[in-house]
N, C-alpha and C positions, 0 to 999 in steps of 0.2 A: 803705411799706417792706415788705420781705419778711418771711416768717414766722420768719426766723432772727434777728430783732431783737426783744428784749423791751422793753416799755414802761419807760422810765426808764433804759435802758442808757446808759452814758456813752461808752465808747470803741468804735470800730468799724473794720473793715477791709473791703475788697471782694475777693471771690473769683469764680472762674469755672472752666470747663474749656476747655483748649486744643483746638481742632478737629482738629489734625493727629494727636494721639495720646491725647487724653482726659485728659492730665495736669492735676492741680489746679494752678491758678496764682493769683497775688495781684497786685493793682495796686500798683505802686511809686510812690515820689515822683518818679521820672524820667518817669512817664507810660507805662511799659512793663509788660508782664506777666512776672512772675518766678515761679520754682518754689518758692523758699524763703520760708516765712512770715516769717522774721526780716527780710526785705527789704520787707515790705508796709508801705505807709503807713498809719498809725493816726491817726484823727481823733477829736476830742472834741465830742460833741453831735450832736443830730438834724440841725441845719442843715448842719453840716460833713459829715455822712454823706451827705445828699442831694446836696451839691455834689460830693463825691468820686465818688458813683455816676454822676452826669451826666458828669463828666470821664472816667470809665472807659468810658462809652458814647459815645465820640467817633466821628466818621465812620469807617466801615470796621471797627469793632470786631467786627461779626458775621462778618467774614472770618477772624478770628483766634480768638475765644472764643465760648462759648455759656453760657447760664444765669448771667449776671452778677447777683450779689446782695451786699448788705452783711451782715455778721455781727458779733455782739458779741464783744469781746475784753476781758480783764481785765488790770490791771496786775500784773506779776510780776517776779521777780528773774532771769528767764531770757531767752534769745533777744534780741529788741530791747526788752526790758522789758515785754513783753506775751505773753499766751497766749490761744488761743481759749477762750471761755467754755463752749461746749457740747462734749459728747462727740463729736458728729458732726464738728465742725470740728477737734477734736484728732486724730481718725482721718484726716480728709482731709489734715491737715498732715503727719502721720507716714507714712502709707501703709498697706498691708494689715496687718490684725491677725493673720492666720493664719500668716504667715511673717516673722519678724523679720529674716531675712537678705535680704529684698526691700524695695523702696521707700525712702523717705527715711530711715526709722529705721536702715536698714542702713549708710548713710553716716555716721551720727553715732555708731554703736556701735563702730566700728573704731578 
């Protein structure tokens, strides 16, 4: 697994960057790539994470996204009941940190 997964981590999601515009995207339970972390499918355990990663890397995925990897999420009272565990993934989910009027955080603060 990728460096973004710590040993013993329980819950995971899969992320990538969309090729057309570089946007951070997440693999959904419909088998599509979505921009909003709250629509990401969350799995429990290492085996389920590997299976989700393989599902995300289906035929033709390289024509849509790049740098597909799993990352750890933690149970929370927000979004879809989970939040990214690392600062890196929190920033990727929200958007730029220098301008709060841009990115995904701008849409949620209005």
